[in-house]
N, CA, C, O and the ligand as a Tripos MOL2 file, in Angstrom:
@<TRIPOS>MOLECULE
protein
  273   271    69     0     0
PROTEIN
NO_CHARGES

@<TRIPOS>ATOM
      1 N         120.7300   80.8200   97.8880 N.3       1 MET1
      2 CA        119.5210   80.5910   97.0320 C.3       1 MET1
      3 C         118.5690   81.7920   97.1660 C.2       1 MET1
      4 O         118.4170   82.3920   98.2300 O.2       1 MET1
      5 N         117.9640   82.0910   96.0690 N.am      2 PRO2
      6 CA        117.0440   83.2680   96.1180 C.3       2 PRO2
      7 C         115.7490   82.9620   96.8630 C.2       2 PRO2
      8 O         115.1860   81.8690   96.7910 O.2       2 PRO2
      9 N         115.3310   83.9530   97.5520 N.am      3 ILE3
     10 CA        114.0810   83.8160   98.2980 C.3       3 ILE3
     11 C         112.9960   84.6430   97.5770 C.2       3 ILE3
     12 O         113.1260   85.8460   97.3530 O.2       3 ILE3
     13 N         111.9860   83.9610   97.2530 N.am      4 TYR4
     14 CA        110.8440   84.6050   96.5380 C.3       4 TYR4
     15 C         109.7010   84.8340   97.5020 C.2       4 TYR4
     16 O         109.4800   84.1300   98.4880 O.2       4 TYR4
     17 N         109.0210   85.8500   97.1360 N.am      5 GLU5
     18 CA        107.8350   86.1830   98.0110 C.3       5 GLU5
     19 C         106.5420   85.7450   97.2420 C.2       5 GLU5
     20 O         106.4300   85.9330   96.0300 O.2       5 GLU5
     21 N         105.6420   85.1950   97.9500 N.am      6 PHE6
     22 CA        104.4160   84.7090   97.4160 C.3       6 PHE6
     23 C         103.2570   85.3760   98.1430 C.2       6 PHE6
     24 O         103.3610   85.8310   99.2820 O.2       6 PHE6
     25 N         102.2080   85.4020   97.4520 N.am      7 LYS7
     26 CA        100.9570   85.9080   98.0190 C.3       7 LYS7
     27 C          99.7990   85.0140   97.6650 C.2       7 LYS7
     28 O          99.5850   84.6660   96.5040 O.2       7 LYS7
     29 N          99.0710   84.6570   98.6680 N.am      8 CYS8
     30 CA         97.9550   83.8020   98.4700 C.3       8 CYS8
     31 C          96.7290   84.5370   98.0190 C.2       8 CYS8
     32 O          96.3870   85.5850   98.5650 O.2       8 CYS8
     33 N          96.0610   83.9950   97.0220 N.am      9 ASP9
     34 CA         94.8700   84.6520   96.5280 C.3       9 ASP9
     35 C          93.6490   84.2820   97.3800 C.2       9 ASP9
     36 O          92.6240   84.9620   97.3380 O.2       9 ASP9
     37 N          93.7700   83.2280   98.1290 N.am     10 GLU10
     38 CA         92.6860   82.7400   98.8910 C.3      10 GLU10
     39 C          92.5000   83.5100  100.1320 C.2      10 GLU10
     40 O          91.4230   84.0450  100.3920 O.2      10 GLU10
     41 N          93.5970   83.5810  100.9570 N.am     11 CYS11
     42 CA         93.5040   84.2750  102.2280 C.3      11 CYS11
     43 C          94.2550   85.5830  102.1920 C.2      11 CYS11
     44 O          94.1050   86.4240  103.0790 O.2      11 CYS11
     45 N          95.0380   85.7480  101.1950 N.am     12 GLY12
     46 CA         95.7730   86.9930  101.0480 C.3      12 GLY12
     47 C          97.0410   87.0570  101.9190 C.2      12 GLY12
     48 O          97.5960   88.1290  102.1630 O.2      12 GLY12
     49 N          97.4750   85.8800  102.3740 N.am     13 ALA13
     50 CA         98.6730   85.8550  103.2310 C.3      13 ALA13
     51 C          99.9080   85.9490  102.3540 C.2      13 ALA13
     52 O          99.9230   85.4200  101.2420 O.2      13 ALA13
     53 N         100.8900   86.5830  102.8170 N.am     14 ALA14
     54 CA        102.1510   86.7150  102.0890 C.3      14 ALA14
     55 C         103.2210   85.9960  102.8630 C.2      14 ALA14
     56 O         103.3420   86.0980  104.0830 O.2      14 ALA14
     57 N         103.9870   85.2660  102.0900 N.am     15 PHE15
     58 CA        105.0130   84.4800  102.7430 C.3      15 PHE15
     59 C         106.2190   84.3460  101.7230 C.2      15 PHE15
     60 O         106.1020   84.5550  100.5150 O.2      15 PHE15
     61 N         107.3470   83.9880  102.3320 N.am     16 SER16
     62 CA        108.5310   83.9150  101.5150 C.3      16 SER16
     63 C         108.9470   82.4170  101.4300 C.2      16 SER16
     64 O         108.8040   81.6550  102.3860 O.2      16 SER16
     65 N         109.4440   82.0560  100.2900 N.am     17 GLU17
     66 CA        109.8550   80.6510  100.1160 C.3      17 GLU17
     67 C         111.1140   80.6060   99.3120 C.2      17 GLU17
     68 O         111.2930   81.3790   98.3710 O.2      17 GLU17
     69 N         111.9450   79.7490   99.6580 N.am     18 ILE18
     70 CA        113.2320   79.6260   98.9550 C.3      18 ILE18
     71 C         113.0180   78.7180   97.7730 C.2      18 ILE18
     72 O         112.6460   77.5540   97.9190 O.2      18 ILE18
     73 N         113.2570   79.2640   96.6040 N.am     19 ARG19
     74 CA        112.9900   78.5550   95.3840 C.3      19 ARG19
     75 C         114.3060   78.5060   94.5660 C.2      19 ARG19
     76 O         115.1190   79.4300   94.5860 O.2      19 ARG19
     77 N         114.4590   77.4160   93.8770 N.am     20 ARG20
     78 CA        115.6250   77.3720   92.9970 C.3      20 ARG20
     79 C         115.3080   78.1050   91.6880 C.2      20 ARG20
     80 O         114.1580   78.2280   91.2650 O.2      20 ARG20
     81 N         116.3640   78.5690   91.0940 N.am     21 ILE21
     82 CA        116.1370   79.3810   89.8750 C.3      21 ILE21
     83 C         115.6040   78.4380   88.7440 C.2      21 ILE21
     84 O         116.2080   77.4130   88.4260 O.2      21 ILE21
     85 N         114.5250   78.8130   88.1990 N.am     22 GLY22
     86 CA        113.9060   77.9590   87.1480 C.3      22 GLY22
     87 C         112.7840   77.1060   87.6660 C.2      22 GLY22
     88 O         112.0360   76.4980   86.9000 O.2      22 GLY22
     89 N         112.6680   77.0630   89.0230 N.am     23 ASP23
     90 CA        111.5660   76.2750   89.5780 C.3      23 ASP23
     91 C         110.3460   77.1190   89.6340 C.2      23 ASP23
     92 O         110.2160   78.0280   90.4540 O.2      23 ASP23
     93 N         109.4370   76.7950   88.7270 N.am     24 ASP24
     94 CA        108.1720   77.5990   88.6150 C.3      24 ASP24
     95 C         106.9680   76.7660   89.1000 C.2      24 ASP24
     96 O         105.8270   76.9880   88.6940 O.2      24 ASP24
     97 N         107.2640   75.8180   89.9680 N.am     25 LYS25
     98 CA        106.1640   75.0190   90.4720 C.3      25 LYS25
     99 C         105.3570   75.7970   91.4150 C.2      25 LYS25
    100 O         105.8360   76.7450   92.0380 O.2      25 LYS25
    101 N         104.1100   75.4050   91.5350 N.am     26 GLN26
    102 CA        103.2270   76.1270   92.3690 C.3      26 GLN26
    103 C         103.5550   75.8820   93.8380 C.2      26 GLN26
    104 O         103.7730   74.7580   94.2880 O.2      26 GLN26
    105 N         103.5750   76.9800   94.5410 N.am     27 VAL27
    106 CA        103.9160   76.9030   95.9630 C.3      27 VAL27
    107 C         102.6540   77.0760   96.8080 C.2      27 VAL27
    108 O         102.0000   78.1150   96.7240 O.2      27 VAL27
    109 N         102.3030   76.0770   97.6190 N.am     28 PRO28
    110 CA        101.1400   76.1250   98.4660 C.3      28 PRO28
    111 C         101.2550   77.1540   99.5510 C.2      28 PRO28
    112 O         102.3230   77.4240  100.0990 O.2      28 PRO28
    113 N         100.1000   77.7210   99.8370 N.am     29 CYS29
    114 CA        100.0840   78.7380  100.8920 C.3      29 CYS29
    115 C         100.4840   78.1720  102.2390 C.2      29 CYS29
    116 O         100.1450   77.0400  102.5860 O.2      29 CYS29
    117 N         101.1840   78.9530  102.9610 N.am     30 GLN30
    118 CA        101.6020   78.4290  104.2410 C.3      30 GLN30
    119 C         100.5100   78.6540  105.3410 C.2      30 GLN30
    120 O         100.6060   78.1900  106.4770 O.2      30 GLN30
    121 N          99.5260   79.3660  104.9190 N.am     31 GLU31
    122 CA         98.4380   79.6560  105.9130 C.3      31 GLU31
    123 C          97.2730   78.7710  105.7510 C.2      31 GLU31
    124 O          96.7880   78.1630  106.7050 O.2      31 GLU31
    125 N          96.7920   78.6920  104.4650 N.am     32 CYS32
    126 CA         95.5470   77.8900  104.2780 C.3      32 CYS32
    127 C          95.8510   76.6860  103.3690 C.2      32 CYS32
    128 O          95.0200   75.7910  103.2150 O.2      32 CYS32
    129 N          97.0780   76.6790  102.7590 N.am     33 GLY33
    130 CA         97.4440   75.5350  101.9640 C.3      33 GLY33
    131 C          96.9220   75.5770  100.5270 C.2      33 GLY33
    132 O          97.0550   74.6130   99.7730 O.2      33 GLY33
    133 N          96.3470   76.6710  100.1820 N.am     34 SER34
    134 CA         95.8540   76.8490   98.8070 C.3      34 SER34
    135 C          96.9940   77.0010   97.8100 C.2      34 SER34
    136 O          98.0390   77.5690   98.1260 O.2      34 SER34
    137 N          96.7890   76.5100   96.6580 N.am     35 VAL35
    138 CA         97.8710   76.6470   95.6270 C.3      35 VAL35
    139 C          97.6370   77.8370   94.7450 C.2      35 VAL35
    140 O          98.3220   78.0420   93.7430 O.2      35 VAL35
    141 N          96.6010   78.6650   95.1560 N.am     36 GLN36
    142 CA         96.3030   79.8300   94.3780 C.3      36 GLN36
    143 C          97.2950   80.9530   94.8660 C.2      36 GLN36
    144 O          96.8770   81.9470   95.4610 O.2      36 GLN36
    145 N          98.5220   80.7660   94.6090 N.am     37 THR37
    146 CA         99.5000   81.7260   95.0670 C.3      37 THR37
    147 C         100.1730   82.3940   93.9090 C.2      37 THR37
    148 O         100.2760   81.8020   92.8340 O.2      37 THR37
    149 N         100.6130   83.5420   94.0780 N.am     38 LYS38
    150 CA        101.3420   84.2600   93.0670 C.3      38 LYS38
    151 C         102.7150   84.6340   93.5430 C.2      38 LYS38
    152 O         102.9250   84.9940   94.7010 O.2      38 LYS38
    153 N         103.6340   84.5410   92.6330 N.am     39 LYS39
    154 CA        105.0020   84.8410   93.0100 C.3      39 LYS39
    155 C         105.2500   86.3430   92.7670 C.2      39 LYS39
    156 O         105.0490   86.8640   91.6690 O.2      39 LYS39
    157 N         105.6730   86.9780   93.7930 N.am     40 LEU40
    158 CA        105.9160   88.4110   93.7320 C.3      40 LEU40
    159 C         107.3900   88.6330   93.3370 C.2      40 LEU40
    160 O         108.2220   87.7280   93.2940 O.2      40 LEU40
    161 N         107.6120   89.8430   93.0720 N.am     41 ILE41
    162 CA        108.9820   90.2250   92.6670 C.3      41 ILE41
    163 C         109.8490   90.1890   93.9010 C.2      41 ILE41
    164 O         109.5260   90.8380   94.8960 O.2      41 ILE41
    165 N         110.9060   89.4730   93.8660 N.am     42 SER42
    166 CA        111.8800   89.3570   94.9510 C.3      42 SER42
    167 C         112.5240   90.6810   95.1910 C.2      42 SER42
    168 O         112.6170   91.5320   94.3070 O.2      42 SER42
    169 N         112.9760   90.8390   96.4320 N.am     43 SER43
    170 CA        113.5570   92.0870   96.7490 C.3      43 SER43
    171 C         115.0600   92.0370   96.6090 C.2      43 SER43
    172 O         115.8200   92.5900   97.4040 O.2      43 SER43
    173 N         115.4530   91.3350   95.5400 N.am     44 PHE44
    174 CA        116.8810   91.1830   95.2810 C.3      44 PHE44
    175 C         117.3930   92.3900   94.5450 C.2      44 PHE44
    176 O         118.3550   93.0330   94.9660 O.2      44 PHE44
    177 N         116.7380   92.6970   93.4320 N.am     45 SER45
    178 CA        117.1920   93.8710   92.6120 C.3      45 SER45
    179 C         116.6140   95.1330   93.1720 C.2      45 SER45
    180 O         115.6290   95.6500   92.6450 O.2      45 SER45
    181 N         117.1870   95.6330   94.2020 N.am     46 SER46
    182 CA        116.7610   96.8580   94.7940 C.3      46 SER46
    183 C         117.8780   97.8410   94.8210 C.2      46 SER46
    184 O         118.6020   97.9660   95.8080 O.2      46 SER46
    185 N         118.0130   98.5350   93.7340 N.am     47 LEU47
    186 CA        119.1380   99.4960   93.6380 C.3      47 LEU47
    187 C         118.5950  100.8730   93.9890 C.2      47 LEU47
    188 O         117.6140  101.3860   93.4490 O.2      47 LEU47
    189 N         119.3430  101.4260   94.9640 N.am     48 SER48
    190 CA        118.9040  102.7970   95.3920 C.3      48 SER48
    191 C         120.0140  103.7790   94.9990 C.2      48 SER48
    192 O         121.1050  103.8070   95.5680 O.2      48 SER48
    193 N         119.6700  104.5590   94.0180 N.am     49 SER49
    194 CA        120.6580  105.4830   93.5380 C.3      49 SER49
    195 C         120.2560  106.8950   94.0490 C.2      49 SER49
    196 O         119.3310  107.5350   93.5500 O.2      49 SER49
    197 N         120.9800  107.3080   95.0280 N.am     50 GLY50
    198 CA        120.6490  108.6270   95.6130 C.3      50 GLY50
    199 C         121.6960  109.6400   95.0820 C.2      50 GLY50
    200 O         122.8080  109.3110   94.6690 O.2      50 GLY50
    201 N         121.2390  110.8590   95.1360 N.am     51 SER51
    202 CA        122.1570  111.9180   94.7260 C.3      51 SER51
    203 C         123.1890  112.1700   95.7660 C.2      51 SER51
    204 O         122.8550  112.3920   96.9300 O.2      51 SER51
    205 N         124.4410  112.1430   95.3820 N.am     52 SER52
    206 CA        125.5060  112.3550   96.3440 C.3      52 SER52
    207 C         125.5650  113.8330   96.7360 C.2      52 SER52
    208 O         125.4590  114.7290   95.9000 O.2      52 SER52
    209 N         125.7290  114.0370   97.9710 N.am     53 PRO53
    210 CA        125.7350  115.4250   98.4810 C.3      53 PRO53
    211 C         127.0830  116.0680   98.0210 C.2      53 PRO53
    212 O         128.1680  115.7810   98.5270 O.2      53 PRO53
    213 N         126.9180  116.8880   97.0960 N.am     54 GLY54
    214 CA        128.1780  117.5480   96.5960 C.3      54 GLY54
    215 C         127.9290  119.0490   96.4950 C.2      54 GLY54
    216 O         126.8800  119.5670   96.8810 O.2      54 GLY54
    217 N         128.9320  119.7130   95.9640 N.am     55 CYS55
    218 CA        128.7510  121.1440   95.7870 C.3      55 CYS55
    219 C         128.7400  121.4510   94.2620 C.2      55 CYS55
    220 O         129.7090  121.8890   93.6420 O.2      55 CYS55
    221 N         127.5720  121.1760   93.7620 N.am     56 ALA56
    222 CA        127.4390  121.3750   92.3180 C.3      56 ALA56
    223 C         127.0400  122.8100   92.0090 C.2      56 ALA56
    224 O         127.6390  123.4530   91.1470 O.2      56 ALA56
    225 N         126.0820  123.2860   92.6750 N.am     57 SER57
    226 CA        125.6190  124.6390   92.3680 C.3      57 SER57
    227 C         126.2750  125.6900   93.3330 C.2      57 SER57
    228 O         126.1750  126.9020   93.1450 O.2      57 SER57
    229 N         126.9300  125.1430   94.3460 N.am     58 ALA58
    230 CA        127.5050  126.0490   95.3150 C.3      58 ALA58
    231 C         128.5860  126.9140   94.6590 C.2      58 ALA58
    232 O         129.4670  126.4550   93.9310 O.2      58 ALA58
    233 N         128.4490  128.1280   94.9610 N.am     59 SER59
    234 CA        129.4940  129.0600   94.3330 C.3      59 SER59
    235 C         130.8030  129.0080   95.1130 C.2      59 SER59
    236 O         131.8920  128.9190   94.5450 O.2      59 SER59
    237 N         130.6590  129.0670   96.4250 N.am     60 ARG60
    238 CA        131.8230  129.0660   97.1730 C.3      60 ARG60
    239 C         131.9870  127.6620   97.8860 C.2      60 ARG60
    240 O         131.5790  127.4350   99.0250 O.2      60 ARG60
    241 N         132.5580  126.8590   97.1710 N.am     61 CYS61
    242 CA        132.7220  125.5300   97.7120 C.3      61 CYS61
    243 C         134.2070  125.0580   97.7270 C.2      61 CYS61
    244 O         134.5740  124.0380   98.3090 O.2      61 CYS61
    245 N         134.9460  125.8150   97.0990 N.am     62 SER62
    246 CA        136.3730  125.4300   97.0690 C.3      62 SER62
    247 C         137.0080  125.6810   98.4520 C.2      62 SER62
    248 O         137.1350  126.8120   98.9230 O.2      62 SER62
    249 N         137.3740  124.6140   99.0340 N.am     63 HIS63
    250 CA        138.0040  124.7430  100.3750 C.3      63 HIS63
    251 C         139.4650  124.6180  100.2480 C.2      63 HIS63
    252 O         140.0540  123.5730  100.5260 O.2      63 HIS63
    253 N         140.0670  125.7190   99.8140 N.am     64 GLY64
    254 CA        141.4710  125.6550   99.6870 C.3      64 GLY64
    255 C         142.1860  126.8910  100.2880 C.2      64 GLY64
    256 O         141.6170  127.9830  100.3150 O.2      64 GLY64
    257 N         143.3550  126.7210  100.7390 N.am     65 ALA65
    258 CA        144.0360  127.8570  101.2950 C.3      65 ALA65
    259 C         144.5850  128.7740  100.2290 C.2      65 ALA65
    260 O         144.7890  128.3820   99.0800 O.2      65 ALA65
    261 N         144.8080  129.9430  100.6200 N.am     66 GLY66
    262 CA        145.3440  130.8890   99.6160 C.3      66 GLY66
    263 C         144.4740  132.1630   99.5190 C.2      66 GLY66
    264 O         144.9530  133.2940   99.6150 O.2      66 GLY66
    265 N         143.1970  131.9090   99.3280 N.am     67 GLY67
    266 CA        142.3590  133.0650   99.2350 C.3      67 GLY67
    267 C         142.4990  133.7670   97.8580 C.2      67 GLY67
    268 O         143.4330  133.5690   97.0810 O.2      67 GLY67
    269 N         141.5410  134.5430   97.6690 N.am     68 GLY68
    270 CA        141.6740  135.1640   96.4240 C.3      68 GLY68
    271 C         140.7160  136.2330   96.0660 C.2      68 GLY68
    272 O         140.8040  136.8010   94.9780 O.2      68 GLY68
    273 ZN         96.2580   81.2570  101.8010 Zn       69 ZN69
@<TRIPOS>BOND
     1     1     2 1
     2     2     3 1
     3     3     4 2
     4     3     5 am
     5     5     6 1
     6     6     7 1
     7     7     8 2
     8     7     9 am
     9     9    10 1
    10    10    11 1
    11    11    12 2
    12    11    13 am
    13    13    14 1
    14    14    15 1
    15    15    16 2
    16    15    17 am
    17    17    18 1
    18    18    19 1
    19    19    20 2
    20    19    21 am
    21    21    22 1
    22    22    23 1
    23    23    24 2
    24    23    25 am
    25    25    26 1
    26    26    27 1
    27    27    28 2
    28    27    29 am
    29    29    30 1
    30    30    31 1
    31    31    32 2
    32    31    33 am
    33    33    34 1
    34    34    35 1
    35    35    36 2
    36    35    37 am
    37    37    38 1
    38    38    39 1
    39    39    40 2
    40    39    41 am
    41    41    42 1
    42    42    43 1
    43    43    44 2
    44    43    45 am
    45    45    46 1
    46    46    47 1
    47    47    48 2
    48    47    49 am
    49    49    50 1
    50    50    51 1
    51    51    52 2
    52    51    53 am
    53    53    54 1
    54    54    55 1
    55    55    56 2
    56    55    57 am
    57    57    58 1
    58    58    59 1
    59    59    60 2
    60    59    61 am
    61    61    62 1
    62    62    63 1
    63    63    64 2
    64    63    65 am
    65    65    66 1
    66    66    67 1
    67    67    68 2
    68    67    69 am
    69    69    70 1
    70    70    71 1
    71    71    72 2
    72    71    73 am
    73    73    74 1
    74    74    75 1
    75    75    76 2
    76    75    77 am
    77    77    78 1
    78    78    79 1
    79    79    80 2
    80    79    81 am
    81    81    82 1
    82    82    83 1
    83    83    84 2
    84    83    85 am
    85    85    86 1
    86    86    87 1
    87    87    88 2
    88    87    89 am
    89    89    90 1
    90    90    91 1
    91    91    92 2
    92    91    93 am
    93    93    94 1
    94    94    95 1
    95    95    96 2
    96    95    97 am
    97    97    98 1
    98    98    99 1
    99    99   100 2
   100    99   101 am
   101   101   102 1
   102   102   103 1
   103   103   104 2
   104   103   105 am
   105   105   106 1
   106   106   107 1
   107   107   108 2
   108   107   109 am
   109   109   110 1
   110   110   111 1
   111   111   112 2
   112   111   113 am
   113   113   114 1
   114   114   115 1
   115   115   116 2
   116   115   117 am
   117   117   118 1
   118   118   119 1
   119   119   120 2
   120   119   121 am
   121   121   122 1
   122   122   123 1
   123   123   124 2
   124   123   125 am
   125   125   126 1
   126   126   127 1
   127   127   128 2
   128   127   129 am
   129   129   130 1
   130   130   131 1
   131   131   132 2
   132   131   133 am
   133   133   134 1
   134   134   135 1
   135   135   136 2
   136   135   137 am
   137   137   138 1
   138   138   139 1
   139   139   140 2
   140   139   141 am
   141   141   142 1
   142   142   143 1
   143   143   144 2
   144   143   145 am
   145   145   146 1
   146   146   147 1
   147   147   148 2
   148   147   149 am
   149   149   150 1
   150   150   151 1
   151   151   152 2
   152   151   153 am
   153   153   154 1
   154   154   155 1
   155   155   156 2
   156   155   157 am
   157   157   158 1
   158   158   159 1
   159   159   160 2
   160   159   161 am
   161   161   162 1
   162   162   163 1
   163   163   164 2
   164   163   165 am
   165   165   166 1
   166   166   167 1
   167   167   168 2
   168   167   169 am
   169   169   170 1
   170   170   171 1
   171   171   172 2
   172   171   173 am
   173   173   174 1
   174   174   175 1
   175   175   176 2
   176   175   177 am
   177   177   178 1
   178   178   179 1
   179   179   180 2
   180   179   181 am
   181   181   182 1
   182   182   183 1
   183   183   184 2
   184   183   185 am
   185   185   186 1
   186   186   187 1
   187   187   188 2
   188   187   189 am
   189   189   190 1
   190   190   191 1
   191   191   192 2
   192   191   193 am
   193   193   194 1
   194   194   195 1
   195   195   196 2
   196   195   197 am
   197   197   198 1
   198   198   199 1
   199   199   200 2
   200   199   201 am
   201   201   202 1
   202   202   203 1
   203   203   204 2
   204   203   205 am
   205   205   206 1
   206   206   207 1
   207   207   208 2
   208   207   209 am
   209   209   210 1
   210   210   211 1
   211   211   212 2
   212   211   213 am
   213   213   214 1
   214   214   215 1
   215   215   216 2
   216   215   217 am
   217   217   218 1
   218   218   219 1
   219   219   220 2
   220   219   221 am
   221   221   222 1
   222   222   223 1
   223   223   224 2
   224   223   225 am
   225   225   226 1
   226   226   227 1
   227   227   228 2
   228   227   229 am
   229   229   230 1
   230   230   231 1
   231   231   232 2
   232   231   233 am
   233   233   234 1
   234   234   235 1
   235   235   236 2
   236   235   237 am
   237   237   238 1
   238   238   239 1
   239   239   240 2
   240   239   241 am
   241   241   242 1
   242   242   243 1
   243   243   244 2
   244   243   245 am
   245   245   246 1
   246   246   247 1
   247   247   248 2
   248   247   249 am
   249   249   250 1
   250   250   251 1
   251   251   252 2
   252   251   253 am
   253   253   254 1
   254   254   255 1
   255   255   256 2
   256   255   257 am
   257   257   258 1
   258   258   259 1
   259   259   260 2
   260   259   261 am
   261   261   262 1
   262   262   263 1
   263   263   264 2
   264   263   265 am
   265   265   266 1
   266   266   267 1
   267   267   268 2
   268   267   269 am
   269   269   270 1
   270   270   271 1
   271   271   272 2
@<TRIPOS>SUBSTRUCTURE
     1 MET1         2 RESIDUE 1 A MET
     2 PRO2         6 RESIDUE 1 A PRO
     3 ILE3        10 RESIDUE 1 A ILE
     4 TYR4        14 RESIDUE 1 A TYR
     5 GLU5        18 RESIDUE 1 A GLU
     6 PHE6        22 RESIDUE 1 A PHE
     7 LYS7        26 RESIDUE 1 A LYS
     8 CYS8        30 RESIDUE 1 A CYS
     9 ASP9        34 RESIDUE 1 A ASP
    10 GLU10       38 RESIDUE 1 A GLU
    11 CYS11       42 RESIDUE 1 A CYS
    12 GLY12       46 RESIDUE 1 A GLY
    13 ALA13       50 RESIDUE 1 A ALA
    14 ALA14       54 RESIDUE 1 A ALA
    15 PHE15       58 RESIDUE 1 A PHE
    16 SER16       62 RESIDUE 1 A SER
    17 GLU17       66 RESIDUE 1 A GLU
    18 ILE18       70 RESIDUE 1 A ILE
    19 ARG19       74 RESIDUE 1 A ARG
    20 ARG20       78 RESIDUE 1 A ARG
    21 ILE21       82 RESIDUE 1 A ILE
    22 GLY22       86 RESIDUE 1 A GLY
    23 ASP23       90 RESIDUE 1 A ASP
    24 ASP24       94 RESIDUE 1 A ASP
    25 LYS25       98 RESIDUE 1 A LYS
    26 GLN26      102 RESIDUE 1 A GLN
    27 VAL27      106 RESIDUE 1 A VAL
    28 PRO28      110 RESIDUE 1 A PRO
    29 CYS29      114 RESIDUE 1 A CYS
    30 GLN30      118 RESIDUE 1 A GLN
    31 GLU31      122 RESIDUE 1 A GLU
    32 CYS32      126 RESIDUE 1 A CYS
    33 GLY33      130 RESIDUE 1 A GLY
    34 SER34      134 RESIDUE 1 A SER
    35 VAL35      138 RESIDUE 1 A VAL
    36 GLN36      142 RESIDUE 1 A GLN
    37 THR37      146 RESIDUE 1 A THR
    38 LYS38      150 RESIDUE 1 A LYS
    39 LYS39      154 RESIDUE 1 A LYS
    40 LEU40      158 RESIDUE 1 A LEU
    41 ILE41      162 RESIDUE 1 A ILE
    42 SER42      166 RESIDUE 1 A SER
    43 SER43      170 RESIDUE 1 A SER
    44 PHE44      174 RESIDUE 1 A PHE
    45 SER45      178 RESIDUE 1 A SER
    46 SER46      182 RESIDUE 1 A SER
    47 LEU47      186 RESIDUE 1 A LEU
    48 SER48      190 RESIDUE 1 A SER
    49 SER49      194 RESIDUE 1 A SER
    50 GLY50      198 RESIDUE 1 A GLY
    51 SER51      202 RESIDUE 1 A SER
    52 SER52      206 RESIDUE 1 A SER
    53 PRO53      210 RESIDUE 1 A PRO
    54 GLY54      214 RESIDUE 1 A GLY
    55 CYS55      218 RESIDUE 1 A CYS
    56 ALA56      222 RESIDUE 1 A ALA
    57 SER57      226 RESIDUE 1 A SER
    58 ALA58      230 RESIDUE 1 A ALA
    59 SER59      234 RESIDUE 1 A SER
    60 ARG60      238 RESIDUE 1 A ARG
    61 CYS61      242 RESIDUE 1 A CYS
    62 SER62      246 RESIDUE 1 A SER
    63 HIS63      250 RESIDUE 1 A HIS
    64 GLY64      254 RESIDUE 1 A GLY
    65 ALA65      258 RESIDUE 1 A ALA
    66 GLY66      262 RESIDUE 1 A GLY
    67 GLY67      266 RESIDUE 1 A GLY
    68 GLY68      270 RESIDUE 1 A GLY
    69 ZN69       273 GROUP 0 **** ****
């Protein structure tokens, strides 16, 4: 099940709660119990696309025997 992050507007506490998909009911704060909470973006979709270390601009990158 996806875990959503919530933040309380009352005390500003942040907490995570397991919610079912489609369940948009108000989640009470775990600190003060206020229902003035906001659902934050879950950290599920965190794609990190880094540049792969390659020899793109390197002139002499061919590691092959033979010489030339
Ligand atoms: Zn609170």
